[in-house]
N, C-alpha and C positions, 0 to 999 in steps of 0.2 A: 504494500500500500504506500509506503514511504517513497519507493522508487517511482511509482506512478505519479505521486504529488510533485516530485522534483521534475519529472519529465514534463508534466503539465505546465509547471511554472516556467520552464525553459521555453516551451512551445509558445506560451502566452507572451513572454518577453520578446521572442523573435517576431511574433505576429504584430506586436505593438510597434516595434522598430521598423517593420516593413510596410506599415500602413501608408496610405496616401497622405500627402501633406494637406493641411486644412488651409485653403486659400483665403487670404485677406489682403487686398491691395493697400490697405491702410497701415499695415505692419510689415516692415522690411528689415529683417535681422541682417541680411547680407549687406545692405547699404550701411547699417549701423556699424557692422564689423569693419567695412571698408573705411568709413570715416575715422574710427578709432585707430586703425592701422596706419592710414595715410597721414594723420595729424599727430602721431605719437612724438616724433622728433620736434615738430613745430611747437607743440604744447610745452615740451620741456624747455625749449628756448624762450617761451613766453611766460615762464614762471618768474616772478619778480621778488626781489628782496624787499624788506620793509622800506628802505630808503628809495628804491626804484619805484615802488608802488606810490609812496607819498609824492614823489616828483611827478609821476604821470597824473596823479589826481589833480594837480595844480594846473595842468595844461588845458587850454581852451578846447571845448568840444568833447571832452572825455566823459563817458558815462560810467559811473560806478554802479554796478548792478548787484543787488542782494536778492538771491533766488530762494531764500528761506521763507517759511510761513510768515504771514502778516503778524501773527501774535509774537513770534520770536523777534521779528524786525522791530516791532513797537517797543520791546524791552530794551534792546541795545542794537545799534547798527552804526556803520561808519557814517560820519556826518556828510550829508549831501547825497547819500546813496538812494537810488530809486529801487523800490521793492516791486518785484514781479515774481511771485512764487513759481517755482519750477513746474508745479502741476497746472499752472495757468499759461504756460508757454504755447502760443499759437502764432501763426504768421501775423495776424492782425494785432495781437497784444504786443508782440515784439516790435512791430512797425510803429506802434503808437509811442513807444519810449525810445526807439532807435531806428528812425526811418532810413538812415544812411548805413548800409551794410558794410561800408569801409571805415566807419567811425571806430575810434578806439574804445573798447569796452573792458573795464576792469571788473573781475569777479573775485569773490571771497566766500567762505562758507564756515559752517560750524567748526570744522577741523582746523581752522586757522587761529582760533583763539581759545585760551584755557582760562580757568578761574572765573567763568561766568556760566555755570552749568545749566541754567535754564535757557538763557538767550542763545548760548552757543553749545547746546547739548551735543557732545561728540557722537559721530557715526562710526561704523566700522570703516577702517581705512579704505577698503575696496569699494565701499558704498559712499565715499565722500561726495558731497554735493558738487564740489568743483569739477569732478570727473564728468558727471552727468550734464552739468551746465555747459561746460566747454564743448562737449560732443554735440549737445542739442543746438547750441549757437552756430556751430560749424554746419550742422545739418540744415539750418535755416539760411545759410549763406553768409553769415557774418565772418569777416576775414581777419579782423584785428582784435582778437580776444586775448587778454592778458590776465594772469591769475596770481593772486598773492600766494607766495610759496611757503613761507615758514609758519611754524606754530608759535604764536606770541602770547604772552601773558597780558591780559587786558589792563592790568595796573602798570605795566612797564612799557607798553608800546607807545610810540609817538603818533600813531594813527588816532585821529580824534573820533570820539563816539558821541552819539546822542540817543535819547530814548528814556523811558521811565525808570530804568535801572541807574541811569546816569544823572538825570535832572534832579 
């Protein structure tokens, strides 16, 4: 009986892996993989130190984008950042805040700041919002995306904050 159950389990697994794909033209994993692969080196060269991030923030026409939830944004965010939660990324929503796809966009996420566990609740490193945000912006055609690289203590960084935790 045990051998029959094992054989059935193997057959079921083989059948599941051999099944026809479920079509959905609105989900393209292959394109996602291509964007991640093609932008890997570029992304690494677009990761900025604290000083570089601050310098770019001061440049005209630069958008600082906070893709965290609105509730976390309200608690603490980089002064002047625009909030568009990642779950609300659409072509229209992005065009409303960044109509020029060649404009410089600076991004940061929960995993860039420590010692603010509610506003910047850390995520698993492989699930860092910077990774998803960078890839999504590239998928929507944005070409000049830069990301804050280091993990900084909120009390020690020179990056200015605002929000209800700060005021």
